[in-house]
N, C-alpha and C positions, 0 to 999 in steps of 0.2 A: 638570298642573293638578288641584287637588283640587276635586271636585264636592260640592255640598251636595244631599243627598237630600231631596226635598220631597214633601209631601202637600197635598191640598186638603181642607179641612173643608167638608162639604156636597156632596150629590149632586143638589140641585135645579138649576134653571136657572142661578142665579148661580154655583153651584159648578162646573158644567160649563163655563160661560163663563170662569171663573177658570182652569180647567185648560187651556183653549185659549190663554189668555195665557201661562201657564207653558210650554206646549209650543212656542209661537211664539218666546219668548225663548231657549229651548234651541236651537231650530233656527237661530237667529241667533248662536249661539256662547256664550251665557251658561253659566256653570259650575254648572248645576243638573241634577238627575236627577229625573224624575217617577216616584214610587213608586205612587201611587194615591190613593184617597179615604178619608176618615174620615166616618162617619155613625153617630149613636146609634141609628138604626133597625136593630134586630137582624135584621129580615127581609131587609135589603139585604146583610148580611155574606156575603162570598163571591161576590157578583155582580160583574159587570164593566160599566163604562161606557166606551165607546170604547176597548176593549182594556186598560183599567186597572182593577185590582180595588178593591173596597171592603174595606179591610184590617181594619176593626173600628171600635169606638167610641172615645171620648176616652181611655179607660183605656189602649188600645193606644198612643196617642200620648204620654200622660203617662209611660209607661214608657220612652220613647225621647226624652229631651231634646235629643239631637243632631240630630233630624230637623227640617228647616225646614218652616214651615207657612204656607200661604196660606188665609185665612179667607174662604171663598166663601159668605157669608151676607149677604143684602141688608139685613135689618133692622138698623138701627144699634145698638140696645140689645143685641141678641143678639150681634152681632159684637164689641162692646165687652167684654161679659162673657167670651166665649170667649178673646179676645185677652189679657185680663188674667190668666186662668188660665195661658195658655201662656207669658206673660212671666215669671210667677212660677216656672214650671217650667224656664225657661231655653231653650225652643225658639227658634231663630232665626225671624224674621218678615221675609222679604225684601220689598223694594219692587219691583214689577214694572211695566214699561212695554211695552205691545205695540209691535212694530216699526213698525206703521202709524200710531201716534200721533205727534203733533207736540208737542214740548216745547221752548219757547224759552229764551232766556237769562234768568237771574235767577229761575228756578223752583225752589222748595224743596218736596220731597216727603217726608212723614213716614214713619216705619217702618211697614211692612206696607201701604202704600198700593198700590192696583191701578188702573192706567190701561189701559182696554180699547181695542179696535179703533177706529181713526180718530178718537179724541178729539183735541181741539186745546187746548193750554195755551199761551197766547201769550207773555207775558213778565212778569217781576217779580211773581210771585204765590206764595202760601204755602199748602200743603195740610198738614193735621195728620196724626196717626197713623191708620192704618186706614181712610183715605178710599177710597171706590170712585167712579171716574169711568167711567161706562159708555159704550157704543158711540155714537160720533158726538157726544158732548157737547162744548160749546165754553166755555172759561173764559178771559175776557179779562184785560187788564192790572190789576195791583194788587188782585186779589181775595184774600180771606182765607177759608179754609175750615177749620172746626174739626174736631177728632178725630172719626172714625167717621161723618162725614156720608156720605150716599149720593146721588150725582148720576146719575140714570137716563138712558136713551138720549135723545139729541137735545135735552137741556136746554141752555140758553144763559144764562150768567152774564155780564152786561156789566161794564165797568170799575168798580173800586172797590166792588164788592159784598162784603159780609161775611156768611158763613153760620156760625152758632154750631155747637157740638159736637152731633153726632147729628141734624142736620137731614136730612130725607128728602124729596128732590125727585122727584116723579113724572116720568114720561116727558114730554118736550116742554115743560117749564116754561121760562118766560122771566122773568128778573129784570132790571129796568132799572138804569142806572148809579146807584151810590151808596147802594143800599138795603141795610139790615141786617135779617137774619132771625135771631130769637133761637133759642137752643139747643133741640133736641128738637122743633122745629116740623115739621109735615108739610105739604108743598105738593102738592095734587092734580094729577094729570096734566093738562097743558095750561094750568095757571094762569099768569097774567101778573101778576107782583108789581110794583106801582107805588109802594108806600110801605113803610116799615118795619113789621115784624111782631114781636110779642112772642114770648117763649119758650113752648113746650109748648102750641101751638094747632094746629088744622088749618085750612088756608085753601084755598079752591078758587075757580075762576071767572076771568072777565076783566071788570074787574080782580079780583084775588084778594081775597076777603073771608073773615073768620074765621067758621067755622060750628061750631067746637067748641073748648073749653078743657079741657086735661087737667092733672091734678096732677103 
């Protein structure tokens, strides 16, 4: 069986969590090999995190289009930008699901999406490219999540919710059934979203209210 050699971009918390997912799927028989990390911080080059080396910056990776890449960056805009460079370069972008996650029937996961420990995706839902579903998040039936959205730990999306591209849900967010959140919107930790929200705003609180509008 041919193995795909893979690296994780980013050595921060999300990068190290992404590596844990990669190692877990390898342990359960997936045909990947974990090579190490990529980080543009030159001071980290040559260091190791959990026995895996920081191999270099993005130029190391761009010289090796055959290497698979998991983009372990939490910020949606940064993850989107890096992913587009890698796609243009031809690097494979595997979709990873941690073995402890639950993924039901009728679930579609886009290229490069990462499903972390103990997440639950129930049934008949669609996640776009490069989405991160972090530890213990719950996504219910008929949800639609746009490209590069970040769903942080213990967030809950009820049925028929729609998140636009690049939405960033803080930890413990709750979104009630049928709500739509526009692209690029940030939901603060613990927010309870009870009505539709426009694109490119920041909303916090219970119920969530808009506190900032961004261009």
